[in-house]
N, CA and C atoms as an extended XYZ file, in Angstrom:
234
Properties=species:S:1:pos:R:3:atomname:S:1:resname:S:1:resid:I:1 pbc="F F F"
N        41.674      -11.146       55.033 N   MET     1
C        41.430      -12.602       54.514 CA  MET     1
C        42.604      -12.669       54.159 C   MET     1
N        43.097      -14.273       54.225 N   LYS     2
C        44.501      -15.088       54.182 CA  LYS     2
C        43.803      -14.921       52.456 C   LYS     2
N        44.961      -14.343       51.699 N   ILE     3
C        45.383      -15.043       50.274 CA  ILE     3
C        46.076      -16.154       50.210 C   ILE     3
N        45.723      -17.361       49.573 N   ARG     4
C        46.471      -18.051       48.947 CA  ARG     4
C        47.372      -18.083       48.817 C   ARG     4
N        48.671      -18.938       49.237 N   LYS     5
C        50.015      -18.774       47.999 CA  LYS     5
C        50.253      -19.099       46.790 C   LYS     5
N        49.361      -19.878       45.744 N   GLU     6
C        48.922      -19.733       44.850 CA  GLU     6
C        48.780      -18.534       43.763 C   GLU     6
N        47.715      -18.202       44.492 N   ILE     7
C        46.978      -16.452       44.138 CA  ILE     7
C        48.209      -15.522       43.970 C   ILE     7
N        48.616      -15.525       45.564 N   MET     8
C        49.888      -14.602       45.302 CA  MET     8
C        50.801      -14.613       44.472 C   MET     8
N        51.313      -16.016       44.043 N   ASP     9
C        52.533      -16.288       43.717 CA  ASP     9
C        51.783      -16.268       42.196 C   ASP     9
N        50.761      -16.110       41.442 N   PHE    10
C        50.333      -15.900       40.440 CA  PHE    10
C        50.714      -14.486       40.041 C   PHE    10
N        49.498      -13.249       41.042 N   ALA    11
C        50.043      -12.519       40.986 CA  ALA    11
C        50.951      -11.586       40.551 C   ALA    11
N        52.002      -11.940       41.737 N   GLU    12
C        53.478      -11.525       41.818 CA  GLU    12
C        54.005      -11.858       40.136 C   GLU    12
N        53.905      -12.744       39.079 N   VAL    13
C        53.692      -12.789       38.273 CA  VAL    13
C        53.184      -11.966       37.150 C   VAL    13
N        52.204      -11.831       37.502 N   MET    14
C        51.275      -10.656       36.569 CA  MET    14
C        51.797       -9.305       37.032 C   MET    14
N        52.595       -9.257       38.099 N   GLU    15
C        52.398       -7.820       38.078 CA  GLU    15
C        53.945       -7.194       37.627 C   GLU    15
N        54.958       -9.123       38.174 N   LYS    16
C        56.635       -8.765       37.101 CA  LYS    16
C        55.824       -8.112       36.116 C   LYS    16
N        55.361       -9.084       35.488 N   VAL    17
C        54.886       -8.678       33.345 CA  VAL    17
C        54.054       -7.597       33.020 C   VAL    17
N        53.318       -6.801       34.290 N   MET    18
C        53.072       -5.301       34.113 CA  MET    18
C        53.934       -4.166       33.883 C   MET    18
N        54.856       -4.593       34.822 N   ARG    19
C        56.201       -3.620       35.444 CA  ARG    19
C        57.205       -3.891       34.329 C   ARG    19
N        57.255       -4.940       33.532 N   VAL    20
C        58.475       -4.648       32.043 CA  VAL    20
C        57.518       -4.373       31.255 C   VAL    20
N        56.246       -3.612       30.957 N   ASN    21
C        56.069       -2.902       29.735 CA  ASN    21
C        55.456       -1.876       30.470 C   ASN    21
N        55.586       -0.969       31.926 N   ASP    22
C        55.313        0.312       31.614 CA  ASP    22
C        56.145        0.959       31.649 C   ASP    22
N        57.745        1.170       31.074 N   ALA    23
C        57.708        2.291       31.056 CA  ALA    23
C        57.139        2.325       29.405 C   ALA    23
N        56.944        2.122       28.136 N   LYS    24
C        56.440        1.861       27.064 CA  LYS    24
C        55.080        1.875       27.141 C   LYS    24
N        53.860        1.548       28.185 N   LYS    25
C        52.393        1.400       28.221 CA  LYS    25
C        52.189        1.732       29.028 C   LYS    25
N        53.033        1.779       30.661 N   GLY    26
C        52.005        2.548       31.608 CA  GLY    26
C        50.736        1.771       32.254 C   GLY    26
N        50.237        3.252       32.496 N   ASN    27
C        48.263        2.398       32.567 CA  ASN    27
C        47.903        3.068       31.326 C   ASN    27
N        48.204        3.036       30.367 N   SER    28
C        47.130        3.164       29.151 CA  SER    28
C        45.831        2.104       29.336 C   SER    28
N        45.874        1.060       29.537 N   TRP    29
C        44.882        0.223       30.131 CA  TRP    29
C        43.688        0.731       30.356 C   TRP    29
N        44.240        1.708       31.128 N   LYS    30
C        43.051        2.370       31.978 CA  LYS    30
C        42.029        3.384       31.455 C   LYS    30
N        42.867        3.564       29.923 N   THR    31
C        41.634        4.253       29.038 CA  THR    31
C        41.816        3.921       27.325 C   THR    31
N        42.235        2.810       27.624 N   LEU    32
C        41.735        2.129       26.230 CA  LEU    32
C        40.478        1.155       25.858 C   LEU    32
N        39.996        1.278       24.767 N   SER    33
C        38.487        1.113       24.627 CA  SER    33
C        38.863       -0.515       25.127 C   SER    33
N        37.452       -0.355       25.907 N   LEU    34
C        36.597       -2.065       26.490 CA  LEU    34
C        36.968       -3.512       25.093 C   LEU    34
N        36.669       -2.670       23.968 N   GLY    35
C        36.808       -3.788       22.172 CA  GLY    35
C        37.884       -3.897       22.138 C   GLY    35
N        38.769       -3.058       22.338 N   TYR    36
C        40.762       -3.279       22.257 CA  TYR    36
C        40.930       -4.471       23.149 C   TYR    36
N        40.646       -3.604       24.492 N   LEU    37
C        40.764       -4.742       25.092 CA  LEU    37
C        40.932       -6.307       25.419 C   LEU    37
N        39.186       -5.818       24.353 N   GLU    38
C        38.694       -8.148       24.441 CA  GLU    38
C        39.753       -8.517       23.360 C   GLU    38
N        39.555       -7.756       22.341 N   ASP    39
C        40.313       -7.958       20.636 CA  ASP    39
C        42.414       -8.362       21.227 C   ASP    39
N        42.655       -7.806       22.014 N   LYS    40
C        44.043       -8.101       22.985 CA  LYS    40
C        43.875       -9.233       23.702 C   LYS    40
N        42.532       -9.321       24.748 N   MET    41
C        42.492      -10.987       25.130 CA  MET    41
C        42.665      -11.833       24.239 C   MET    41
N        41.428      -11.748       23.868 N   GLY    42
C        41.394      -12.703       22.646 CA  GLY    42
C        42.609      -13.213       21.836 C   GLY    42
N        43.094      -12.340       21.440 N   GLU    43
C        44.345      -13.054       20.820 CA  GLU    43
C        45.579      -12.994       21.078 C   GLU    43
N        45.526      -13.280       22.752 N   GLN    44
C        46.239      -13.611       23.656 CA  GLN    44
C        45.934      -15.043       23.768 C   GLN    44
N        44.316      -15.095       23.885 N   TRP    45
C        43.718      -16.908       24.258 CA  TRP    45
C        44.280      -17.470       22.775 C   TRP    45
N        43.949      -16.975       21.683 N   ASP    46
C        44.502      -18.020       20.774 CA  ASP    46
C        45.949      -17.817       21.001 C   ASP    46
N        46.978      -17.196       20.891 N   GLU    47
C        48.533      -17.541       21.330 CA  GLU    47
C        48.318      -18.301       22.590 C   GLU    47
N        47.815      -18.652       23.047 N   TRP    48
C        48.142      -19.915       24.458 CA  TRP    48
C        47.203      -21.347       23.843 C   TRP    48
N        46.334      -20.843       23.401 N   PHE    49
C        45.491      -21.873       23.001 CA  PHE    49
C        46.366      -23.375       22.550 C   PHE    49
N        46.647      -22.939       20.871 N   PRO    50
C        47.492      -24.421       20.335 CA  PRO    50
C        48.715      -24.626       20.744 C   PRO    50
N        49.388      -23.865       21.870 N   THR    51
C        50.215      -24.347       22.779 CA  THR    51
C        50.931      -23.921       24.023 C   THR    51
N        50.275      -24.043       24.598 N   PRO    52
C        50.210      -23.417       26.137 CA  PRO    52
C        50.772      -23.417       26.487 C   PRO    52
N        51.083      -21.903       27.282 N   SER    53
C        52.545      -22.129       28.285 CA  SER    53
C        52.320      -21.371       29.658 C   SER    53
N        53.204      -21.285       30.262 N   LYS    54
C        53.164      -20.130       31.896 CA  LYS    54
C        53.293      -19.441       31.180 C   LYS    54
N        53.945      -18.607       30.430 N   ALA    55
C        54.079      -17.169       30.220 CA  ALA    55
C        53.265      -16.892       29.471 C   ALA    55
N        52.433      -17.621       28.519 N   LYS    56
C        51.338      -16.997       27.947 CA  LYS    56
C        49.915      -16.740       29.127 C   LYS    56
N        50.016      -17.758       29.292 N   THR    57
C        48.725      -17.944       30.586 CA  THR    57
C        48.656      -16.414       31.616 C   THR    57
N        49.683      -15.894       31.966 N   VAL    58
C        49.777      -15.024       32.418 CA  VAL    58
C        49.112      -13.412       31.520 C   VAL    58
N        49.397      -13.230       30.027 N   ASP    59
C        49.588      -12.160       29.528 CA  ASP    59
C        47.859      -12.686       28.963 C   ASP    59
N        47.412      -13.891       29.408 N   VAL    60
C        45.759      -13.786       29.250 CA  VAL    60
C        45.589      -13.457       30.232 C   VAL    60
N        45.831      -14.059       31.498 N   ALA    61
C        45.395      -13.064       32.779 CA  ALA    61
C        45.296      -11.867       33.564 C   ALA    61
N        46.494      -11.003       32.413 N   ASN    62
C        46.818       -9.609       33.083 CA  ASN    62
C        45.305       -9.299       32.116 C   ASN    62
N        45.060       -9.535       30.772 N   TYR    63
C        44.480       -8.965       29.678 CA  TYR    63
C        43.006       -9.100       30.601 C   TYR    63
N        42.955      -10.008       31.378 N   CYS    64
C        41.533      -10.498       32.502 CA  CYS    64
C        41.329       -9.891       33.586 C   CYS    64
N        42.417       -9.298       33.930 N   MET    65
C        42.666       -8.044       35.119 CA  MET    65
C        42.072       -6.542       34.820 C   MET    65
N        42.422       -6.384       33.595 N   MET    66
C        42.560       -5.330       32.937 CA  MET    66
C        40.889       -5.141       32.653 C   MET    66
N        40.300       -6.011       32.207 N   LEU    67
C        39.047       -6.325       31.572 CA  LEU    67
C        38.331       -6.018       32.805 C   LEU    67
N        38.343       -6.905       33.869 N   PHE    68
C        37.565       -6.930       35.029 CA  PHE    68
C        37.684       -5.484       36.039 C   PHE    68
N        38.486       -5.021       36.094 N   HIS    69
C        38.687       -3.408       36.892 CA  HIS    69
C        37.456       -2.382       35.840 C   HIS    69
N        38.272       -2.363       34.306 N   ARG    70
C        37.485       -1.931       33.188 CA  ARG    70
C        36.158       -1.743       33.186 C   ARG    70
N        35.734       -2.444       33.183 N   TYR    71
C        34.026       -3.728       33.829 CA  TYR    71
C        33.288       -3.041       34.552 C   TYR    71
N        34.371       -2.373       35.455 N   ASP    72
C        33.745       -2.028       37.442 CA  ASP    72
C        33.643       -0.691       36.388 C   ASP    72
N        34.139        0.101       36.202 N   GLU    73
C        33.677        1.353       35.787 CA  GLU    73
C        33.208        1.701       35.470 C   GLU    73
N        32.348        1.544       33.916 N   ILE    74
C        31.679        1.272       33.936 CA  ILE    74
C        30.380        1.073       33.752 C   ILE    74
N        30.176        0.131       34.672 N   GLN    75
C        28.844       -0.626       35.383 CA  GLN    75
C        28.919        1.012       36.506 C   GLN    75
N        29.962        1.693       37.001 N   GLU    76
C        30.144        2.964       37.822 CA  GLU    76
C        29.020        4.119       37.129 C   GLU    76
N        29.352        4.024       35.853 N   ILE    77
C        29.043        5.443       35.523 CA  ILE    77
C        27.465        4.678       34.912 C   ILE    77
N        26.689        3.788       34.703 N   GLU    78
C        25.858        3.341       34.181 CA  GLU    78
C        24.916        3.581       35.211 C   GLU    78
């Protein structure tokens, strides 16, 4: 499957933001509780909503990505 340029562009920016936090946080999101990640995503959304920006959009998207993958793990266990 060929991935659309717009999606790849967005994914590359998401990856860049994740890498900035690697030294401090690494892959800790893989062990954080779903509730914590959901709360953090909500906080990012609340920061984005009154003053939308590209940077904040990426922050929201990264938390959505984390939750997307964590929900898969939980469903596999159930």
